N, C-alpha and C positions, 0 to 999 in steps of 0.2 A: 034614808035619806043620802046619808056619810057613806053607810058604807056601799053606794052606789059607785058613786067619785072615787072612790080606793078603787074599785074594782075596775073603776076604766080604766084607770093611771096603770094599773097594774098589768091591766091586758095591752094598753100600749107600749111599755115598756118590754113586753115579751114578743113584739108584734115587731120593734124595734131592732130585739137581737135577732129574732130568726129571720129577717132580712138581711141585716150581717151577714151572719152564716151562711143565709144562701150566697149573698155575692161573690164571699172567699171562695164559697166552693165553684163555684164556675163561674173561676176570674177565668180569663183568657190564658190559654199557654205560653204566649208570647210574653204576656207581663209575668208569668212565674219564672222563666228562666232568662235570664240577662244572656243576650247575643254578645258573641266573642269581637272584642276591639280589635280592629287590625291595627299593627304599626306600622308607624310612616318608618320609611327607609329609603336610601339614596344606593343607588346600582349602578356596576357597568359590566362590558362584555370584556370576555375573553380574546386579548388580540394577538395573533400571531403575527412574528416579523420576526428578521433578523437581528441580535444585540450585541452588541461590543462588548465586549468588558474591560474595564478599567481598574487601574490601582494610582492613588495620589501621594504625591509627597510632595514637603518643601523645600526649595533648590535654590541654589543664589547663581547669577549670572556672571561667568566668565568670560576674555577674551582670549581667542585660540593664540595671539601671538601680543605680547607687549614688550615695549623694548625702552628700557631710558637711556638715552641719547647723551652720553659723554663722550670729551674729546680724548684721542688717545694719543696726541701730542700734545707739547707746552706751547703756550702762544695768544696771541690777542685775537680774540674774538672783534675780526674784522666787518663781516654783513650779517645777519640775519633775514632769511628769503623764506621764512613762513611766518601765518599769525596764528595765535592762539584761534584753535578750534578749527582749523582749515583740515579739511583733508588729504590726505597727499599717498600717492604709490612707490614701490618700492625700487629704489633707487633716484628720488626726487632729488633737489638739491635743497640742502635745510641751513645750511650756514658755512662757512668760509672761517680757517683761521691765518692767519697770518703767514708768506710761507717763504720769505725774501732770506732768512738764516738756510734754511734747508734746500733750495733752488742753489744757492752760493755752494753747500757743499755738493751737493750733484755736479753741477760742472767741475770742482776740482777733482771730484771722481773720474768723471770722464777725460779730463784733461791727463791726471796721472792714469788712465789705462791708454791714453793716445801715447803717449812717451813708452813706456811697456811696450806695446806691440810694436814701435819703431826700432828699440832696440831687440826685440826677440825674431825680427827680419833682418838685421843684419848677423844677429847671432846663428840663423837658419842658414843665410849665404855662408859663411865661413864654415862651418860643420860640413858642408858639403864641397867646399873646395879642401877641407883636411880630408874628404874621405877617401879624393881622389891620390891626395900626396902619400898618403898613406901606403897604394897598391905597390907604388916605386919606393918605399921607405923615403920620400921625403922629408919625411916631418914623425917625431918617433909617436906609438902609441898612447903616450901620457897626455901629450898635445892634445889627442883626436878625444880622449877621455875625458879632459877638461872640457872641450869646447861642446861637446856632447851635455854636460851637466850644466854649464852654462844657457844651453838653448831648454834643458827641464827647468832650470831656476824661472827663468823668465815666462815661461809656459804658466807656471805654477805662481806669481804676480800678475798676472794679464787676470787668469780666474779669480782673486782676491782683488782687483779691481772691480771683474763685474758684477762682484757680488756687494761690494760696497757703491756701486752705479744700482743696483736693483735695491738696495737695503736705501737708497734715498728714496728712491722712486716710490718705495712705499710710504717714507716719511711723509713727501707730498701729497700723495694722496690720501693722506691722514686728514689736513689742512683744507679737506672739500667733505662737509661732513653730510652722507646720504643715506636717506632712510631706508632699512632693513626690509620694513615691512611698509604694507600696505594698509593705512591706518588712520586715524585720529589725530593733530598736536593737539595736546596737556598745556599745559599751565605752563609760562614758561619761568625759570627761576634765576636768567644771568640778561644782560643788555648788552650790546656792540658796546666794545672801546676797552671791555671787561679783559683780565689776564685768566686764562683756563690752564689748569694742570692737570696733569692726567689722575693725578692722588683726589681730585675732586669726586666725591659720592654721589653730590647731589646731583649732577647731571645737569643739562641744560633745560632738558623736557622730555617729555614720554610720546610713542605713539603708539597708541591703542586700535589695535584691529576692531573693527563694530563690525561687519558681513564679510564671512561667517562668522558665529558667537555662540560659545557653548554653555550650556546651566548645569553644574554638578549637585548634583543630589543624595541623599540616605533614604534607604529602604531597609525594612527588616529581615533579618537576614532567613528569613521564610521563603523572601521572594526570590534566592539567586536560582533555584531550578528553573523556573520560569524566567528571569532574565536572561538565564543562559542559552534558554530554547528561542528567545527573544533573536541575541543576538547571533545564531548559529541558522535563523531562518534566511530563506532566499530576498525576503521584501523585508526592508527594516522598518523594524517595530514603530509606530506612529507615536509621537508626543507634543503635548500642547502644555504650551507655558501659560498661566493667568496671573494678574495679579489681584493682589489680596490672597487671604485664606480658605477662601471654599472655591471649588472650580466649577461649581454649576452656577453662582451668583458673579464672580469675578469679569475683566474684560479679557478677553481673549490677546494676546500680545505677540502668540508666533507659533507655526508648525514646524517642529521639527524628527528626528529621529535618534534613535536610538544607535550609537559608537560607542561605550567603552564600560565596562567592568571592572571596578580594582580589583586590583590581586591581592586583598586582604580583605576579612572581614574585622572591624573594631570588635574588641575583644571589651570591653569597657562599656559597650552601648548596643550589643548586640545587632549592629548594622553596615552594611556596605556599601560605600559609595559607587554611583555611577554615573555616564557623560552624555548627554546629548545636545546634537549641533544645528542651529537653526540658522535657515536663510534670516537675513536681518535688515533688507535694502531698505525698509521704513526706518529703519533704527529708532521699535520701539522698545527693544530690549537693552539695557544698558548695563555695562559692567558693573559689578555690588551690591546689583538690585537680586532681594527677596523675590520671589516667583513661588507658584503651583505648579507644581508638573503633573499632567496627567498620561499614563500611558496605557494606551490599551493593550492588554496581555491576550484577547482571545476573540473570537467574534461563534456568538451562539446560533445557526440559522433554523428558523421558521422553529424562533423560540416561544411558548405561550408566557406572556405576560400580562401583568394586573398590576395597579397600583399600591404602593407598600399596606394600605389603608386595610388592604383586600383579606390578607391573609391574618387571620387568628392564631394565637398559639395556645395548643389544650398542654393536660400532664403529660404527655408522651410524645406527642404530634403537633404540625400544623393541622389547619381546615380552614375550608372556607362555607360561606350559608349562601346558598345554589338557589335559587330562583321557578319553583317551578307551578306555575299559573299564577295563583295568588299566596301560595305558600314557601316553607323554605326547605332545605334539606340539609343537611350536614354532609360534606363531602371530604373526607380526609387527604390532604393535597403532602407532596413532596418539595421541599425550598432547596433549588437548586443552584437558583444566583440572588445578592441583594444586594441593593445602593437605595441613595436616597430617591432617587425616580421612580425605580418598580423594580417587581420581582418576576424572576422565573421559575415559574413552579409546573409539578407535574402533579397529574392526576383528572385534569378537567379535560374541557373539549373547546376549541377555537369558536365564540359565539357566545360561550355557558353564559346569561345572566349570572354577576354573584354582586352578593351586598355588598357594596362601600364605605356606608355609614348606616350608625343606630345596630350595631351587633348585641350593644350589651344588654337589651331587652329581648332579645330572638332565644329560639330554643326550639328544637326539631319538630316540624307542622305548625309552627305558630304564622298565624296569618297577615299578612303586608300588605301596605299600603307605598305602592312606588312614588315617590315623589320628583319634580322634575327639576333640571335645575336652578339653583337661585339666580335671581336675578340680579346683573350686573350694577354696582353702583357705578352712577353716575356723581362724578366731584364737579361742581359746579362752581367758576369762580366766584367767589364774595363780589356782590353788588354794594355800589358805595351808597350809604343811607340818604336820602335828601332831605331838608328841612320840610 
């Protein structure tokens, strides 16, 4: 009886083992080989468009004309006709200095000239009379020569008197201080009633031209041939000025054009200075301000452009992953131009679909799954909690 039970158990174990083996042998092929998993990626299309090339640098704003108003004669400041911060035009009267002493000198010089002219008139009449008398030997030749010398002396004296009048008129004009440039009045350093001297170096105030205005900046010396070509071009090279250190995120302050390259390179820094001029009617650019400038150095027409994340760096060349159906292939490309916003490449066609995100897991022939654009994050205002 016991042998029969053992036999049954053994037969049962054998049946289970045989059934398990048959199941493993007859397992479906789909379960034998794991299906390849598609790699999620994001893609972009190659865009063909005109792309301007730029170079950037740090510059400082400076006025084209800035003048410190100083007195040119000694005297008391009688009137100030402008206020601090006021805009003035060239030739506008800014201030006046006491002119009574200079006017007195001018009147004295005019009186001396009138007296001399009367003496000269009498001497010229006598000279004509003496000339007639010399014909009949009515007077000696010596007397005639002396009269001629007297006329010449009086003429010279009249010229000296006229020069004194002109000098006094110049001094008188200095008592009216006029603006030599169109610009903005700075902070005043003296008040009415102060005695001014020509030796004062501080001056009354400054007048600084604001519109137009210039920006001086430095670039590496390797940019010299490019800048020389831009200067010689028929159309001035466009220059933009931004506030802040980054032209991509800074506020645009103005647009101008390149006007000047300095005549030498700084041997210590290996840089060259250049200057650009800007229209500044809104007065966003201010003398002494630090700005970031951006110069358009070239324009690539019908360029093939992609975001910077598309191009990968290989051992000896750049490449991109191009999507063909549900797989990718490696395409070598040439990098023609790059900046923080886009790259210009060669080796693909406009409209090609390239991988822009997820390249780290790819290899030639990898199966991919194209993801859509990430949803936009909507930031809602925090609501007040109610009790």
